[in-house]
N, C-alpha and C positions, 0 to 999 in steps of 0.2 A: 512354129518355127522361127517369124519376124520376131518375136519378141528378145527370144536367144541369138540371133543374129544381133540385135540392136546389144542386148545387153555384152555378147562379146567384144563388137564394137568401142563400147563406153569404156570396160574395163583394160583394151586395148589404149585405148586413148590416154585413161589415167595412168596405167603403166609406162607408158611411153614419157608423159609428163615428168613423173614421177624419177626416171633414170636421167631427164636432162634437166631436172631441178638443179645438181650438184650444180655440173658446169656453169650453169645461169647463175648461181648464188655466187661462185667464187668469183665470178665476173664484177659482178655486182659489188661484191667487198672489197675487190681490188679498186675499183674505179673509186666505191665511197673513203677509201683510204684514200689516195690518193689526194683526191676533193679535199677534206679536213687539212692535210697541210699545205694544200693551195689556201684555201679560209683562212687559216693559222697565219701566216703569211699577212693575207691581206688586211686580215685582223692588227697585228704588229703594225703594219702601216701605217695604215690609220690612229690607232693607239699614237703611236710618235709625233702625229701631224697634228691630234687635238688638244688645244692649250690645257695644263694640269686645271688650274683653277674652272673649267667647263667640265673636266673630270668630274671633281668632286663634288660640282653643284649636281652633276647628272646620277654619281651615286645616292645622296642623298633624300633625289627626289624619286631614285629606284626604292631605296628603304620605303620613306612614306609610302609608296602604293603596294609595297609586296607586304608590309604592315598591316595597312588597311582596307585591303582587298575583301578580304573574309565579311566585314562589315558594314562594305560601302564598294561594291563592284564597280561604280564606276570609277573608284581610281584607278582601275587599270588603262584607263582613255590616257594615263599618260605616254602609255603606248602606241600611240595611236599615230601615223604618219600623217603630217600633214602638208602637202605637197601641193604649193598652187598650180592650176591647170594653166597652160600656155594659152595663149591667146588665138583664137583661131584666124584663120584667114580674113572673112570678112569682118571682124570686128578690129584688125588691122588697118583693113582699107576703110573701115568707118573713121577710125581713131587720126589717120592720114585727112582725109579729107575735110576734118573738124580743122585741123591745123594750118 
């Protein structure tokens, strides 16, 4: 009897998930569609702000990385983000004490 009750509850739970899936997926689709529009606008602003000589350099580096990635996976290191970490409060204090 216990197995039958668990099976019934699991089937009911899965059925409810399936019924509500349409509404959830539609909401997520609408959010994603709006996000695409916002991302496109942000990209256009960024693209307009970047100097043309840098864009051509980036495209050339992209082509090189894409063409050599099969033979040399380290070519994809081109896409790594290189951001310097901000100094910690302690490092700033030490630097100020040294000055």
